[in-house]
LUMLUMRO-39325 format. One record per residue (C-alpha): x, y, z. Coordinates in steps of 0.001 Angstrom, whole numbers, padded with zeros to 6 digits, always signed. Each point is the difference from the previous one (the first is absolute). Example, Ala and Ser with C-alpha at 12.3 -4.5 7.8 and 13.67 -1.06 7.14 Angstrom:
// LUMLUMRO-39325
+012300-004500+007800/+001370+003440-000660/
This chain:
// LUMLUMRO-39325
-027560-018836-020664/-001254+002088+003075/+001510+003357+000274/+002154+000837+003015/-002881+001791+001815/-002372-002187-000711/+002682-002804+001134/-000326+002457+003335/-003119+000357-000230/-000503-003884+000707/+002695-000753+002564/-001318+003012+002038/-003754-001775-000387/+001443-003271+001089/+001389+001595+003268/-002543+002458+000821/-002872-002939+000011/+002120-002096+002422/+000712+003256+002200/-001659+002907-000662/+002097+002592+001976/+001337+003456-001742/+004519-000545+001239/+002191+002726+000893/+003119-001490-000691/+000773-002464-002361/+003836-002026+001406/+002081-002064-002389/+002235-002746+001863/+003411-000630-001452/+001950-003273+000215/-000236-001471+003479/-002531+002646+001991/-002637-001879-000699/-000672-000205+003563/-000410+003540+000460/-004172-000410-000984/+000390-001595+003342/-000591+003334+000980/-003672+000572-001531/-003161-001139+001443/-000822-001774-002681/-003546-000405-001410/+000545-001487-003148/+002772-001435-001660/-000115-000792-003720/+002443-002000-001894/+001103+001643-003043/-001243-003037-001959/-003610+000773+000918/+001054+004005-001453/-000587-000190-003240/+002393+001269-002354/+002618-000347+003302/+002943-002067-001799/+001283-002671+001619/+003010+000903+002467/+003409-002248-000207/+002695+001759+001951/+001329-001399+003743/-002190+001254+002740/-002903+001041-001737/-002722-001407+001202/-002307+001085-001868/-003340+001636+001863/-001128+003386+000152/-001250+000603+003596/-002639+002049+000797/-000430+001896+003274/+000763+002599+003019/+003124+001105+001150/-000670+002713+003112/-003843+000865-001345/+001537+000378-003707/-001173-001980-002521/+002637-001729-002304/+000506-002616-002232/+003470-001639-000050/+001476-001802-003554/+002281-003530+001967/+002611-000147-003538/-000293+002049-002981/+001144-000308-003361/+003288+001142-001844/+000991-000541-003130/+002591-002047-000007/-002742-003015+000451/-001166+001214-003234/-002474+002657+000780/-000907+003098-001921/+000776+002741+001484/-003517+000763+000055/-000790-002951+001672/+002482+000498+002813/-001089+003550+000727/-003544-001709-000320/-001388-000290+004163/+000735+003958-000342/-002845+000078-002093/-002047-002033+002214/+000576+001831+003058/-001004+003548-002868/-003059-001642-000444/-000778-001012+003815/+000283+003328+000785/+003303+000084+001895/+002056+003115-000025/+003183-001038+001824/+002932-002825-001348/+002252-001278+002338/+002538-002128-001882/+002636-002680+001740/+003147-001494-001513/+002696-002262+000561/+003360+002459-001634/+003421-000350-000231/+001989+002537+001524/+001978+001867-001990/+001193+002907+002715/+002893-001042+001754/-001290+001374+003437/-002894-002626-000386/-000038-002862+001729/-002126-003103-000363/-002791+000252+001797/-000658+003137-000010/-002749+001781-001654/+000122+003069-002529/-002862+002786-000344/-000790+000160-003781/+000702+003338-001052/+000325-000192-003380/+000397-003231-003108/+001814-000077-003068/-001622-002413-002632/+002653-002283-001885/-002362-002767-000590/-000540+002715-003110/-003559-001359+000150/-003381+002171+000943/-003413-001365+000388/-000879+003728-001646/+001291-000813-002892/-003201-000527-002869/-002623+001852-000370/-001342+002256+003082/-003026-000504+001547/-001286+003513+001544/-002482-001606+002377/+002920-001566+002007/+002293+002724-000390/+001997+003019-002268/+002137-000883-002785/+003269+001142+001531/-000200+000169+003798/+002298+001798+001680/+002705-001741+001593/+001627+003019+002168/-001076-002009+003294/-000848-003155-000428/+000609-001349+003748/-002083+002143+002305/+001861+002324+002575/-002668+000273+002418/-000222-004022+000264/+003838-000098-000283/-000404+002085+003526/-002332-002192+001834/+002435-003032-001310/+003209+002085+001357/-001791+000528+003530/-001174-003461+000496/+003465-001126-000101/+001151+003179+001770/-002155-001040+002636/+000450-003481+000187/+004166+000646-000330/+000569-001999-003076/+002058+001237-003029/-002118+000904-002877/+002314+000959-003063/-001361+002917-002468/+001160-000972-003976/-000168-000738-003608/-002043-003644-000675/+001590-000906-003488/-002004-003047-001948/+001614-002482-002352/-001808-003193-002030/+001303-002617+002087/-000032-002360+000495/+003462-000639+000032/+001529+001806+003066/+002927+002874-001364/+003465-000154-000877/+002739+001785+001798/+000110+002766-002692/-003982+000572-000181/+000127+000308+003757/+003281+002968-001274/-002730+001076-002479/-002856+000003+002104/+002077+001846+003312/+001693+002650-002555/-003227+000875-001464/-001914+000845+003041/-001595-003113+001599/-000310-000978+003624/-001151-002657-000357/-001320-003012-002844/-003233-002200-000779/-001339-001318-002511/-003624+000881+000480/-001662+003478+001272/+000249+002329-002417/-002452-001133-002630/-002792+000439+003391/+001141+002975+000469/-000172+001534-003293/-003843-001380+000021/-001281+001857+003654/+001724+003395-001040/-001672-000636-003659/-002939-000454+002767/+000690+002993+001956/+000570-003046+002909/+002381+001416+002503/+002571-002787+000633/+002706-000707+002707/+002447-002306-001116/+002289-001883+002326/+002672-002488-000572/+001799-002374+002482/+003953-000441-000718/-000113-003881-000694/+003642+000232-001275/+003187+002376-000263/+000984+000297-003784/+003572+001340+000984/+001565-000581-003335/+003625-001070+001347/-001181-002329+002799/-002937-001176-001783/-001694-004200+001666/-002499-001687-001660/-003069+000956+000015/-003177-003097+000383/-003689+000604-000189/-000284-001848+002879/+002516+002251+002141/-002294+002859-000992/-003003-000936+001015/+001646-000724+003189/+001116+003208+000818/-003159+001514-001379/-002370-001876+002467/+002613+000863+002964/-000766+003672-000846/-003688-000795+000784/-000580+001941+002931/+001669+003196-000672/-002233+000296-003030/-002303-001049+001646/+000087+002919+002358/+000655+002473-003389/-003592-001241-000938/-002208+000495+003051/+001765+003184+000883/-000556+001617-003714/-003505-001543-000521/-000880+001428+003630/+000973+003219-001106/-002384-000160-003136/-003209+001586+001289/-003224-002180-001003/
């Protein structure tokens, strides 16, 4: 079996064969957010099935394509679909797109997700800038023998999300006059949505939103020295004393409705990144 570094090299070589450009930014699009790839002036579109060692995507609202091109004069690669632990993937597989971003030469990662709101001041359709995270998946893509070529054995996580990128996103929201909360993202294994007791626990422990992704990707990105911007779309509100039923279809609908605001954040932040 090939080592992780060899798998990454093979994946990167397949992409470079189709698109010989060094991207500046990698973008991972979450549930219902695949249409954000329309922002890209597309130069190449590659199915995940054509990239060696990429896993199969089975989650709702994830198309399984790598979109390569340009936004505001900046070269980007966007993942229309991510891998989740609840699909049966290993932590290393969920973080593999980040390793591809690293191998292609990007220094910035943007991660977007659909999340349940824990903070009572949040409403369905709001956006939350992720300022920190709590890992309740109890899984980490860095477990195992460390490859020093990918990053250090003990990466610092005192600042998982880049403050400068965050301020750029806040400025976009301020200028465009829409709400962008700041908060803590908590990750759960899934695929079940949370119980009333779990919502209470997560809120008491400091969470503002909860989802089933993102954390493994951020851990791998910081291990690689890649700076990260994270934004959650609040697709349902987890108020324990007034908890309604949550469905995957409803989550996708709300996420899709937020794409215009997210598009402005992507365009504004990418434009603010020096070429």
